[in-house]
N, C-alpha and C positions, 0 to 999 in steps of 0.2 A: 502491500499500500504505499507505503512511505518513497518506494523508487517511483512508482506512478504520477504521484502528489509532484516530486521534484521534477519530474519531465513535464507535466503539466504547466508549472510554474515559468519552465523553460521558454514558452510560446509568448511570445511579446504582449501579442493582442489579447490572451486570458488574464493574464498577470494581475494586470489592475483591477478586474472585476472580481476574479477570484480574492483579492486581499479586501477588498470591499464588502463581498459577502461574509469573509472570516471575519470581519471585525464587528458587522453587523451582529451575526451570529454570540461574538463575543460579548457580546453586551454593550453599555455606556459607553465604557471605558477602553475597552478592547481587549479586558482581562477575565480572567476567569478566577473565582473566589475558593477559599481551599475545599469546598465542596462541591467543585465543579460547574457551579452556577455564574451566569452573567454576574460581573459585579457592581455595584449601584453607582451612578454619576456621581463625581465630584462635587461638592455642595457648594460651589464656588459661590463667592458673594458677589464680586464686580462683573463676573462672566457668566457664560450661559454652560455649566456643566452639563444638560443634557442634549448638547448641541454638541459636544466635543467628538461625539461616535461620530457624527455626520462632517465634521472637519477632517476624521480621517479617513473617510472614506473617497473626499474630493481629494485629499491629498494623495493620496494613493492611484488616484484615477489621473493626477496630473495636472492637475488646474492652476494655471501659471503664474496667479496673486496670490494665492496660498502658499505655494510651492517656492518663491522667491521670498516669501514672508520667513518661513521656515529657514531658507537659506541664510537669511540674513541674520538669523538668531544663531545659527551653527558658525557664521563667520566669528561675531562676539564670542560665543560660547569657547571657541578652539585659540580664540585669543587671553580670555581670561584663565584656561587653563595653566598659558604661561606665566601669568602676572602674580604676585603675592597676594598673600591673602588678606591682608590690612586690617586694622583695629582702631579704636578710638583712641586709643591709649599712646600712640604712638606721635599723636600732635603735640603740639605747646599746651603748657600748663594751663587749664583753665581760670579763671578769677577767683573761685571760688575755692582753688587748691586741689581738687578731685580730680586726676586724670582719666576719670571713668564718665565726667562730664562731656558732653560735647559742645564744642566750641568751632564759635565761624564768624566770619567777618559780614556787616552788612552790604549788600551789593551796592548802595546809591551814595556812598558816605566816603569822602575824600578828604585829602588834608586841606587844610585852609592856606592857601598861599599867602594869606596876608600873616601869618602867624609864623613864626622862625621855626618852630617845631610839629607846624602842622595843625596844633591841636586844641580845642576840639575838633572835629571831624566836622565837616559839613554836607550837606544834602546837593546831590544832582540829580535829579528824578531820570531814570531812564538809561544812565551811564553807569555802566556797572564797573568797578572798581578791580583789576586785575590781580591786586594783592589777596583779592579774598578768595584766589585758590591756591592759598598757602594753609589754609586752616582744613579743619575736621570735613567741609564738605566734598571736598575731592576725595578721599579715600570714601567717607558715606558713597557719595551718586556712584562711585567705583562698583561698591559691594552692590549695590541697587543694579545697575546696571548688568555687571555679570550674573546675580542669581536670576535677575526676570527674564534673561537670554537663555540660559542653561537649563533653566525648572522646564520650561515650554519645549524645549528643542529637545530634553532628555523624553520628554513626555509624548510626544510625535515621532523621532527619530529612535527613540529605543537607545541610545547612548548613555551606558551606566556612568562615566568618564565626567560628564556634565552635572548629574544628578548627587555625584559624589564632591565633586569641587563646592557646587550651592551647599549642600550640608557642612563642608566645614566652613565656608564664609558665617552662614548663620549662625552657626554653634561658634565661632569667635566675636563677632559682632553683638551676640545679644545672649548669649548660654553661658560660655565661660567664665566663671570668675575672674581669670588673671586679665582678661583681654575686654570682657563682656560692657556695654554701653548702660550708665545707669540711664532709668526710663524719665527722660525730661529734657527739653530744649531751652533747658535756664540762662544760658549762654550763646543760643545760635543768635545771629546776626547782629553781633554786637559793634560800637560806633566808638571807636576810639575817642577817648579823649571826655566819655559821657560815661558817669558812674552807674546809671539804671541798668537794670536789664529790657531788653525791646522785647515786646513782646509778637514782635514781627517776623522773629526765629521762628516761631513753629510752622508758619508756610512751608518751612524744609522739609518738616516731619509728612506734608504732604506726598512726597516724593516714596513713601514706602508704602501706597495703595496697593499697588499690583503685587507686590512681594506677599502679601498677605494671600492672594489666591494661588503665588507660587507655595506657601507654604502648605495651602490645602492640598494641592494637586501631589506635594511629596508625600503626603500621608501615605500615598500607597506604594511610594519605595522603601524596601526593607533596612536602605542604611539611615533612615529618618525615621529615629526610634518613636515609643510612646514617650518617652519620656523629654525628649528633644520635644516632638509637638507640644506638649504640655508645659514645657518653659520655655517656650517661644509665646503660647497666647499667655501667659502669667505677666510673660513683659508687656505684650500691649495690654492687657489688663492694668498692669500700674499704670502704664501710659496714661492710657484714657484717664484713668482718675486723677491723674497729675492737672490733663488738659482740664478737666472741670473742677479743681480745686485749686490750683495753685494762681497767686495773683497776676501770672503773664498769661495764665489758659482762660482765665476768665475775662481779662482785657482782650484776647482774642477774641473771644466771643463774641465780645460785644463791638467790632469793629463794622461800620458798615458798610464796607466791601467785600473784593474777592477775600479778603484775608478772615472775614468772618463766615461767610461762606463754608469756604475749605477748614475751617475747625468745625463746622457742623460735622462736613463729611468725615472728618478723619474720627470725631467722636462716636458718630454712628456706624462707621466700620468695624472701628479695632474695639466697638463695645460687642457688637456681634459677633466679631470673629472670636475675643474671650468670653463668652457667654454670659452678657448682661443686657439682654435684649429690653429688658424696662429702661436701662438709660439710654438705649439708642431710640427708643419711641418716644423719651421726652425730648431730646433733642430734633427729631424728626416734624415733633408738633408744633414747634417755635419756626419751623421754615414758611407756611402760609405768610405769617407776619412780616418775614424775611424778604421774601418775593414783593410784598407790595410795598415795601420800605425802598428796595432796589432798582423796582423797574417801572418806569413813569409810564401815562397813560398812552403813550405814543411808542413805547419799548425803549426808550432811551433809558439808558444807565447813568444817572448824574453822577455817583461818585466815581465811575470810571472814568467818565469824559474828564473830568479835570487834570488827568497824565498828561506825560508827554508820550505815552506809547495806548492811546485812548482808546484804539480800535483792538489792539494787542489784549487788553485787559477788559475790553466791555466782554470779549470771547473768551478769554480766563474763568470769568464770573459766571458767565454759561455755561462753560464747560463743569465748573464745579456744581451749579444747579442741577445740572444733568447727573450726574455722580450721585447726589442727592437722592434725587428722585426714583433714577435706577436703584438705591439699595432701600428705599422704600418698601419694593416691592415685596422685601422679605418680611414684612410687618403688618402688610395688607393696607397700605397708606399709598395713595394713589396722588402724588405731587402733580403729575403732568397732568391729570385732569382738573387741576387746582386755578382759578379764575374769579378774580376779586370781582366788584361788583360796577366797577369801570373799566373792570376787561386786564388787568393786569395779570399775565400768567409768566412760563416760561417760556411756551409757544412763540408770544407777543415778542420777547425779547431775541429770541431765536429769527425770527422773522424779521424783525427792524434790522439786524447785523446781516443779511443773507445777503441784498443785493450792493452792501458795502463789500463783505470778500469775496464775493465774483465780482468784483470789478465793475458793475454795471451803472453805478454810482458813486460819484467824489468823496470819498469820507469828509464829513464838516469838522472834524475834531484834529487836534494833532496827531500824529504818530511820525516819531523822530526815526524809528528803524525798521527795516525792512518785516514782514509780517513772515512767521512761520505758517506754510499751510498746510502743512501737516500736521500741528496742533490742531488748525482749525477744522482740517478733516476729521481728526478726533471726536471734538466738540457733535458735530453734525452726525457722524457717524451712531457716537451712542445714543444722540438724539433718536436717530430712525427707530430705532429698536423701543423706542420707551412711547413713540407715539404710535397709534395703528395706521398707518399711511408712508405713503414713500416719497413725501415733499422734502423730507432733510437728507433721504437717500440721495435723489436726485441734487442736491446742493452739494454731496461729497463727491457725486462723477462731473458736477461741472469748473471743480475747482481748477484753478493753473497747475499745468504741468503735471497733471497725474495725481497729486497730492494724495497721501493715503494715512491713514491712521498707523502707530508703532503697530509693528509685527504682532507684538502681544496681545495685541486689542485684534486684530485681525484674526487670530486665531483661537483665543479664548471668548470671546465676544463677539461673534458673525453674525453678518447679515445673514435676514432670509432669504432662502433659493431664490433667483433669478433678483435679487435687489442690487 
């Protein structure tokens, strides 16, 4: 029988079909459990666990867009195998004196040319100070880039090297006592010459969102133990507690712009992941008031329009609103359907931005840097899945230069067939 199947799989035209059938028979994840039954779909929080079997079928059939997305993740994963694991304790000593605390510099704060020592730093909105790259943000983002490439690359391509390297990175950054990061961003985005802590640094922890779904996928990898999973969930539980109880976290949650929305997204996601749905629901229930406050009756977002990169930040806040709305599905809260008496809604804000990001109308605000159309594609891609029509999928397809969301989004959160 093995010989027959081996020869059948050598027939080029049959191989993709047989692989597809095999994956479907193996269940949602393409694996069988210990009893020989199809294993359950991964309980993803940002992505669609019940769609991963379909993604595997499409990959096996050679669909170019998804194959290209997976190939990109493989390239990043191969590079990650050759790079140091990295940890938070390798950086400069944070102001509090604990090397386990995360410490980064604020992107838009620069030396004051009128002062001999440049202190205190002054704000230049939208202009990033390259000195920031010397702080923990560089190792932090490198860890996230590696893990969020390696885990889906392992999951869809089956290369255990990627999963093992991701496990080592997660253990080093979050679990092992000698190298683990304390679950706070108290010293994120520090401003030289200013004694206070900036709540704005919490926006950097939003980089962790897709890492959560990767950790959920890893729970089917033997090298990621139950103890590992418990330790990581505990870290995120402690971090979500810090977000809602610390002065920095409380101030960030009150921010009237994208910072407040991304704070909501983090608290909701990390609370769901760490087993605290009550906290997640409490923050979801605050969202209608936030949408009402952030979106004008014509769809503009006044808090983002005052920025020097106002179209970028208008899209950035829309992305956060969509992320929160997508998380609401886990608790039966439909923020996509929310509409105030005056018509303020997530859809209204997305529709307002659409002709500007498509280049059909000139943006009336300031935008000092070029747009990232791939980021915009991610906003509308995830919105397309939230709304029951193709309006926002069509926006994705019309973006310049074939823009597309990150590969992990395409693979873990696929659009419906034919979209």
